[in-house]
N, C-alpha and C positions, 0 to 999 in steps of 0.2 A: 504494500500500500504506500502511495506517495502522499505528500503533503504540499499544498500550494497556497501562497498568500495572494489574496485578492483585496481590492478596495471597491466598496460600493457605498455611494452616498457619503463619501468622506470618512468612512469607517473601514479599518483593516480587519480582515477575517482570515483565519487559517482553516483551510478546508481539506479534508481527506478525499483522495480519489484513487482510482486504479493507476498503477504505474504506466506511464506513457500517455495519460489523459490530462496531464498538467496544462498543456496549451489549450486543450478543449475547454477546460474549466475557466481558464483566464479569458478565453474568447466569449464564453457565456457571461461572465462578469462584465466584460466590456459592453456587451449588448444591453445588459440591465442598466449599466451606468449611462449609456447613450440615451435611453428612454428617460432616465431620471433628469438628465441635463435638459432634455426637451421640455419636461414638465416644469422644471425650475425656470426655464426661459419664459414660461407663461405667467410667472409671478407667484407660484406656490412656494411657501417657505417651511411649512410644518413637515418634519421628517416622516412621521407616520402617514400623513395624507399623501406625500410624494411617493412613498413606497407602495401604498395601496393603488394609487393611480398608475404607477409603472407596472404593477402586477396586472391590473385590468387591461392596460394597453397591450401587454404581451399576450394575455389570454385572448384578447380580441384578434390579434394577429394569428395566433395558433388556430382559433376557430375558423378564421378565413381560410387558412391552409387546409384544415380538415374538410371544410365545406367544398373547397376546390377539388380535393382528392376524392371526396364522395361523389361529386358530380362526374369526375373522370371515371371513377369505378362504375357508376351507373351507365355511362356512355359505353365503356368497354364491355360491360355485361350485355347491353342492348345489341351491340355489334356482334358479339359472340352468339347471341340467340338468333340473330338474322342469318349468320353464317351457318349455324347448325340447321336452321330451317331450310335454307337453300340446299345444303348437303343432303338432308333428309328427302327433299323433293326430288333431287337428282337421283338418289338411290332408289326411290320409288319408281321413277320412270325406267331406270336400268333394270330393276327386277321385273317390271311389267314386260319390258322388251324381251328379257331372257325367258320369261314364262311363255310368251307368245312363240318364240323360236322353238322352245322345248315342245310345245303342243304341235307345232308344224312338223317337227322331226318325228314325233310320235305318230302323227297322221301318215306321213310318208312311209315310215317303217311298217305301219299297219297295211297300207296299200301294197307294198312290196311283198309282205307275208301272204296276203290274200291272193295276189297274182301267182305267187309260187305255188300255193295250195291248189289253185285252179288249173295249172298246167299239167298236162299228162306227162308221165315219166318218159323220157326219151333215152 
């Protein structure tokens, strides 16, 4: 386990993380700090309110991403359903064609058999 030092809203924190994840944790802290600075620029000074607003801002961004992914997932699923339906329709036509060919072959074989039975032995 690794330990990394981050600063958020002017306060330093020591945070534990998996080895090799230190830069990732620092990048996340930077993202939080960026939102805090945007909120401070709007004139907010109360630390608790700033942190709550930053959390809500980030939650809103996350929800937008989730909604976008859900929309993409729905679109992908819809395309997959259309593809499967087209494939099923094609397979139905192929099976129908094969069944008709099999029936035609059976009819031809039946005619050949009947003709062979009707011929006198030579």
